C-alpha positions as CSV (number, residue, x, y, z in Angstrom):
1,M,0.1,-0.2,-0.1
2,N,1.6,3.3,-1.1
3,W,0.8,6.7,0.9
4,A,-2.0,7.8,-1.7
5,T,-4.0,4.8,-0.5
6,A,-3.4,5.3,3.1
7,I,-4.3,9.1,2.7
8,V,-7.8,8.0,0.9
9,I,-8.6,5.3,3.6
10,I,-8.2,7.9,6.2
11,V,-10.5,10.6,4.7
12,A,-13.2,7.9,3.5
13,I,-12.9,6.8,7.9
14,G,-13.1,10.2,8.4
15,M,-15.8,11.1,6.3
16,V,-18.2,7.8,7.7
17,G,-17.3,8.9,11.4
18,K,-19.2,12.5,10.2
19,V,-21.8,10.8,8.3
20,L,-22.7,8.2,11.5
21,Q,-22.1,11.4,14.0
22,A,-24.7,13.3,12.0
23,R,-27.3,10.5,12.0
24,Y,-27.2,10.4,15.8
25,R,-27.3,13.8,16.5
26,A,-30.6,14.0,13.8
27,Q,-32.0,10.9,15.6
28,A,-31.7,12.3,19.2
29,G,-32.8,15.9,17.9
30,I,-29.9,18.1,18.2
31,I,-28.9,20.5,15.8
32,A,-26.6,23.2,15.4
33,D,-26.6,26.6,14.2
34,K,-24.1,29.0,12.4
35,Q,-21.3,29.2,14.9
36,G,-21.6,25.5,15.9
37,N,-23.8,26.0,19.1
38,E,-25.8,22.8,19.4
39,R,-29.0,22.8,21.0
40,A,-32.0,20.0,21.4
41,I,-34.8,20.6,19.2
42,E,-38.1,20.7,21.7
43,R,-40.6,17.7,20.7
44,P,-44.5,17.9,21.3
45,A,-45.4,16.3,24.4
46,E,-47.6,13.0,23.9
47,H,-50.8,14.3,24.8
48,N,-50.5,16.3,22.0
49,N,-49.4,13.7,20.2
50,G,-52.9,11.9,21.1
51,E,-54.7,14.8,20.2
52,A,-53.4,15.0,16.6
53,Q,-53.8,11.5,16.3
54,R,-57.6,11.7,17.3
55,E,-58.0,14.5,15.3
56,V,-56.5,12.6,12.1
57,A,-59.5,10.1,13.0
58,E,-62.2,12.4,13.3
59,L,-60.8,14.2,9.8
60,R,-60.9,10.4,8.2
61,E,-64.8,9.6,9.5
62,R,-65.6,13.1,7.9
63,I,-64.2,12.3,4.4
64,K,-65.6,8.7,4.6
65,V,-68.6,10.4,4.9
66,L,-68.3,12.9,2.1
67,E,-67.3,10.2,-0.1
68,R,-70.2,8.2,0.5
69,I,-72.4,11.3,-0.1
70,A,-70.6,12.1,-3.2
71,T,-70.6,8.5,-4.8
72,D,-74.3,7.6,-3.5
73,A,-76.0,10.2,-5.1
74,N,-74.4,9.8,-8.6
75,T,-75.6,5.9,-8.9
76,S,-78.2,5.2,-11.6
77,E,-80.5,3.7,-8.3
78,S,-80.3,6.5,-6.4
79,R,-81.5,8.6,-9.4
80,K,-83.9,6.5,-9.9
81,I,-85.2,6.7,-5.9
82,A,-85.1,10.5,-6.1
83,A,-87.5,10.5,-9.5
84,I,-90.0,8.3,-7.6
85,S,-89.8,10.3,-4.2
86,E,-90.6,13.5,-6.4
87,E,-93.1,11.5,-8.2
88,I,-94.9,10.4,-5.0
89,E,-94.8,14.4,-3.7
90,S,-95.9,15.8,-6.6
91,L,-98.9,13.0,-6.2
92,R,-99.1,14.4,-2.3
93,D,-99.6,17.8,-3.3
94,E,-102.5,17.0,-6.0
């Protein structure tokens, strides 16, 4: 092994170390500003997470209802039912 290969290997080891360090800091929620000062990212409390999940569940239920309304009103059977209902109402009015 010559000196150029050794330098390349040393640089590669240093780069791998920096990547692993950055990965660890990202998982731990540690960030650094422009001056190099490190601080932890504030994470939301657990109850906020539960509230968000509850809200997402409620919104999904609303979407299901809206999809059912949108699709049920456009079927041929629902159109027939609506026409029959209108005809019955017109006969009642007479």
